[in-house]
N, C-alpha and C positions, 0 to 999 in steps of 0.2 A: 294889858301889858304883860301881865303874868301869863295869860293865854298865849300871847305871841311868843313869849320866851319858851313856853313849853312846846309850842309847835315847832320852833326852831331847834329846840333840843331834840325833838323827835326827828325832824327832817335832816338834821346835820348827819347823823350816822347813816341815814339812808343815802344821802348824797355822797357821803364818803364811801359807802359800800358800792354805790353805782360807779363812782369815779374809780374805785379800786378794780371793779370788774372790767371797766373800760381799759384802764391801764394794763390790767392782766391780759385782757384779750389782745391789746396792741403788742404786749411783750410776747405773748404766745405766737402772734402772727409774724412779728418781726424776727424772732429767733431763727426760724428756718431760712428766712430771707438772708439774715446775717451769715448763717452757716454756709448757705449757697454761695454768697459773695466771697467768703473766706476760701471756700473750696475752689472757686473759679480762680481766685488770685493765686492760690497754692499751685493749681494745675498749670496756670500760665507761667508761674515761676519755674516749675519743674520742666515745662516744655522749653522755656528759654535756656535753662541749664543743659537740657538734653541736646538742644540745637547747637549750643556752644561746644559741648563735648563732641557731638558728631562732626562739627566743623573741624575741631582739633584732630579728631581721629582721621578724618578725610585728608587733612593736610599731612598728618604723619604718614598715612598710608601712601599718599602720593610721593612723599619724600623717600620712604622705604622702597617703593617701586622704582623710582628713579635710580636709587642707590644699587638695587639688585640688577636693574638693566645695565647700569654702568659696569658693575662687576662682571656680569655675564658677557658683556661686550669685550671687556679686557681679556677674560679667559678665552673667548672665541678668537680674539686677535692673536693671543699667545699660541693657541693650538694651530691656527692658520700658519703662523710663522714657523712653528716646529715642523708642520707638514711640508711647508715649502722647503725647509732645510733638508728634510729627509728625502724629498723628491729630487732636490739638487744633488744630494749625495748619491742617490741611485743613478741619476743621469751621469754623474762622473764615473761611477763604477762601470756602467754600461759602455760609456765612451772608452774607458780603459780596456774593457774586454774586447770591444770592436777593434781597437788598435792591435791588441794581442792576436786576435783572429786574423787580422789583415797580415800581420807579420808571419804567422804560421802558414797562412795561405801562400804567401810569397815564397817561404822556405820550401813548402811542399811542391810548388810549381818548379822551383829550382831543382829539387831532388828528382822530380819526375823527368825533367829534361836530362839530368845526368844519367838516370836509369835508361832512358831511351837511347842515349849515346852508347852506354855500356852494352845494351842489348844488341845494337847494330854491330858493335865490335865483336861480341860473342858469336853472333850469327856468321860473320865473316870468318872467324876462327873455326867454327864448326864445319863450315863448308870446306876449309882447308884440311881439317882433320879427316873429313869423309873422303876427300880425294886421296890423302895419304894412306888411309886405311884400305881403300880400294886397291891402290898400287901395292901395298904391303901384302894383302890377301892374294893378289895375283902372283907375287913373287913366292909366297909360301906354297901356293898350289903347284907352281912349277917345280919348287924344291921337293915337295912331297912326291910328285910324279917321278922325279929323278931318283929319289930314295927308294921308291917302290920298285923301280927298274933294277936298281943295284941290289936291293935285298931280296928281290923276287917274292915279295909279301905285301899284301894290301894293308892299308892303314888300320882297318878293323881287326884283321888278323894279328897285327902287331900289338894293338891295344889288348886284345884277349890274352895273348901270350904274356904280356907284361903284368896284367892284372892277375893271371893265374900264378905267376911266380911270386908276386907280392903277397897274394892271399895265402899261399902255402907257407911262406916265411912268417907272415904275421900271425897265422893261426897257431903255429908252433910256439911262437913267442907268447901269444896271449894265453895258451893253455899252460905253459910253464909259469907265467906270471900269476895266473889265477890259482894254480896249485900251491905256489909259494905263499900267496896271500891267505889262502884257506888254512894252510898249516899254521901260519903266523896267527891268524885269527883264532883258531882253536886253542893254541897255546895261551894267547892273551886272555881269551874268554875263561878258560879254566883257572888261570892265575887270578884274574879279576874276581871270578865267582868265589874262589877260596878266600881271597882277601876280604871281600864284602861280607861273607858269612862270619869270618873271624872277627871283623870289625863290629858287626851287629851283636855278636855274642859278648864281646868285650864291653861294648857301650851299655848293654843291658845286663845288670847283675841282679840276680834273684836268688833267694834262699831255696835250697833244694828240698827242704821239708815242707810239705803241703798239707792242707786240711783233709781230713778223712771222715767218712760217715760214721756217726755214732749210733749203734743199734742196741747197746746194752746199757741198762739204767741201774745204778747201784741203789740199794735200799738200806735204810738205817738199821733195820732188823727184820727177822723173818715174820714177825707179827704183822708188818706192813703188807706182806703178800696177802694175808687173809683179809685185811681191810680193803685192799684193791679188788680182790675177788668179790667180796661182799656176800650178803646172805643169799644163798642159792644162786650165786654167780651173777647177781643183777648189776653190780658195779662194773665188772669186766665186760659183760655184754653191752652195757651202755657205752663204755669206752670204745670197744671195737666197732660198734655201730656208728658212733659219732665221728671217730677218727678214720675209719676205713682201713684199719691195720689189724694184724694178728699179734696178740700178746702171748708170748711163750713163757709159761711159768713152769720150770722143771725143778729138778732136785738141786740145782746150783744155789748155794746159799746167798741170800741178800742180793739177788740179781734178777731182773726181768728183761727179756729180749724182745725187741720190737721188730717184727718181720713185715716188710711191705716193699713192693717194687717202686712205689712212688716216693721219691726223696722228700717232697714237700710234706706229704702226710706223715712220713716218718719223723721229720723235724717237729711238726706240730704235736705229734704224739709224745716225743721226748720232752718237749717243754711242758706240755699239759701234765704228764706224770710227775715231773720234777716239781711243778707248782702245787699239785695235789698232795704230794708227799710232804712238802714244806708246810702247806696249810693244815693238813691233818683231817680236814672235813671232806670225807670221800663219800658222796652220795649222788644219785643221778642228777638232781637239780644243780648241785655245785659242779659236777663234772661238765654239764652242758655250758655253764657260765665260763668255766676255765678254758674249755676247748674253743669257744667263740673268741675269747680274749686272746688266746695264743694264735689263733688263725689270723686275727687282725694284726697282731704284732709281726708275724712272719710276712704278711703281705706288705706292711709298711717297711720292714727291713729289706725286703726284696727290691722295692722301688728305690729305697735309699742306696742300696748296694749298686743298683744299675746306674743311678745318677752319679754316684761317686766314681764309678768306672768311666762314664762319659766325660765327667769333669777332669779326671786325672789325665785323660788322653787329649783334652782340649778340643773335643769334636763339636761341630755345629749342632744345631737343634736336631734331636731324634724324636720320633713319635713316642708319646707317653706309654702306649701299650707295648711298644717294642722295648722300651727301657725296662718295663716290668719283666718281660721275658729274659732280658739280659741279667737282671737281678736274681731271677730264679736259678740261674746257673751256679749261684753261691752254694746251693744245697745239692748240686749234681756232681758226681765224681766219675772218673774213668780210670781204672787201674790205680785207684787211690789218689789220682791227681784232681784237684779241685778245678772244675770246668771254667768258673769265672776267672780264676787266677790264670789258667791256661789261655783263655781268650785275651786277657789283658797283655800277657807275654807276647802272644802272636801279633797283637796290634802294635806293640812297641817295636818288635823286631821288623815287622813289615814297614813301619814308618821310617826306621833307620835305613833300611836298604833302599826304600824309595827316595830318601833324601840323597843318598849317594848316586842314584841314577838320574836325579833331577826331576822326579815325578811329584805328583800331588801327595804330600805327606798326610793331609787330613783324610783324603779319600782312601789311601792305603791303610791308615789306622782304622778307619770305619769298616773296611772290608775284613781286616784281621779280627776286630772285635766281634763282628756278627757271623764269622764263618761257622761257628758251632752253635748258633742260637737255637737251632732245631732241637738240640738236646734238652732244652728247657721243658719241652712237652712231648718228647718222643715216647715216653712211657704211657701216655694217655691218648695218642693219636696214631693212626695207621701210617706206615711209611717210614723210610729211613730218615735220620736227622738231617741229611742233605736235602731231601725232598721237602721236608717240613720247613727247614730254614729258608730255602728258596721261596716257598709259598708265603711265608711271613714277610720276607723282604719285599716281594711283589705287592702284597696286600697293603703294606704301609709306605709304599712309594719310594723305595730305595733306588739308587742309580743302577743302571745295567751292569756296570763294572762290579759293584758289590754283589749283585745277584749271581753273575757268572763266577765270581770268586767262591761263593758258597757252593755252587753246583760242581765246581771243578776241583775243589781242594782235596778230594779223594780220587780224582781221575774219572769220575762218572761221565763228565762231558769235557770236551776240549777247552782249554783255557783260551780266551779271546783277547787277553790283555796281559801286559807285563805284571801288573799288580796282582792278577790272579795267580801267576807263577810265583810271585814273591810270597803270597799267602801260603801256598803249598810248602815252600821252603821253610817259612817261619813256623808253620804247624809241625813240621818234622823236627825242627830244632827244639821247640818247646817240649815235645813229647819224648824226644830221644835223649835229652841231656841227663846226666847222672842224677839219680834220685828223684826225677820228676814223676815217674810211674813205678809202681811195684806190682809184682805178681809172684806168687809162690812158685818155686821151681817145679814142684811136683805137679801142680795144676797145669803149668805150661807144657811139661813133657807129656802129660796125659792128653792134652788137646792136640799136640802135634802127632802123637801116635794114632789117635782116633782119626784124624784127617787122612793120614796115609793108609790106615786100615780100610776106610771107606773106599778109597781109590783102588787099592789092590784087590778088593773083593769082586771087581768086575772082570769078566772073561775078556782076554785080549790085551790086558794091561801088563806091560813088562816091568815098568818101574814108575814110582811116584815120589815127588820131592815137595816138602813143605818149606817155602821160602819166606823171607821177610817176617819172621816171627809168627808164621802161620797165616799171614795175610794173602799169600799167593800159593796156589797149587799148580805144579807142572806134572802132567800125567803123560808118560811115554807109552804109546800103544804099538802092538805088533801090526805092521801094515798089511800082512796077509790075512789077518783076522778082522781087522776094523778098517772099513773104507772111509772116504771123506765124509759122507753123510752120517755114517755111524759115529764118527768123531764128534760131530755137533750134538748128536743125540746123547752120547756118553757124557759130554760136558754138562748138558742140562740135567741129566739124571743125578750126577754127582752133586750138582748145585742144590737140587731139591732135597736130597738126603741130608746134606749138611744143614740146610735150613730147618728140617724137621727133627733131626736127631741131636743137634749140638747147640750149646750156648757159647757165644763168642763175641768179642768186642769188634765194632766197626764192620768191615766187609771183607770177604774172601774171594779173590779172583781165581777162577779155575781155567787153566789152559791145557787143552789136549793136543799133543804133538804127534803127528803121524809122519814118519820119515821113511821113504823107500830107497834102498841102496841096491844098485845092480853091480855086482863084483865079479870080475873075471880075472884069472891068473894066466899070464903068458909064460909058456914053458919052452 
């Protein structure tokens, strides 16, 4: 019994273990099966839900499609109705136009019928007129024949006689009429010209005192002369080399004279010396610095002066380089008259006279301002200021009227426009007004005497006269000693001597006059 109990005690755990293993194996086997079953059920559930959703989506899509089709159908119907209405309107308009065309066609047919009737009437009348004209011409011819018999003169002879008498009478009347009109025109032109010049002078008022060239520089003391000269003359040599001028230091106390034919250099020298005297540091390095600074200042002031002149006159755009040349006239003088001020005066006067004549005022002022622009560089370029000014105007694209005004303002070439003549008149007014220009009486008399002396020195000259303040020479020669060819040769020789031996402003015209008189006395 005890053995049996022990055996059962031993077997029972074994049996329990075996049973546990069996149960565990079953559990292990059944878990995948259960999971598979659950997964299949879940999948079936998801599939059913998806099918339900797909069915709902399909139904909704069908409904949306039907709704969209319905809306598109309504829009199509609406568009078709609108198109039909538009077509109907077009058809109505076309029908109205056709009716209008039909009415016009009928009116044109009626007018054509009326014109045909009128044409027939006119043709009948023309035939009647032709018949009457033929009869009238026959009567006129018969009358002319009778008149020729009575007058004993043919028709052509009568015409010639009549025309001759009429021509003679009319020629006399025309000649008298033209002469009267010419006399009236001359009187009116002279009066008009005087009035215009007086008006121009009155409208433009300008001070008679003008700027003049400064060539003498005051020193604070005589010691400054020595400092300007420098040790062994190095300072004055440096000044003359950089400035291109001659510095004259004489016995005159506290004064240095600047001598140079170039007014721009003379102005730079004046400013440089004044700046050095004020600064007190006079040495070659400082001199070069001051000269460069003053040169730049003069260049800037020249451009500013040119721009001021252009703006004062209200002129359109002028080339920048040409404006610089205009500004340089500020430092140029002629008989003490500042050339920039003179050019502005001429521009104003020319513009005033052009306005009175109804011409282009801007073009006239432009020509007046540029007429002496050649004087800005005539001291460093060969040729007269007229030739140089015309060359500059052509170079910078000025109008032909301006170029001709420059060339003709001293009579070198004929004036081709009224503006060119106005520039001549304005130039004379500006130069000849009281106080505009100055010249010592002694120098003037010497120049006139020298001109006449040159002329009288030639064999065959009987008399010579210096006219227009020495700007024109008239040489009277003895016709027995000087022939026509000799007169041309004499004029050229006098011209060459004047150019070589004299210094004078502007130009001098030489006219040799040879007059032969045959005189007989009846007794």
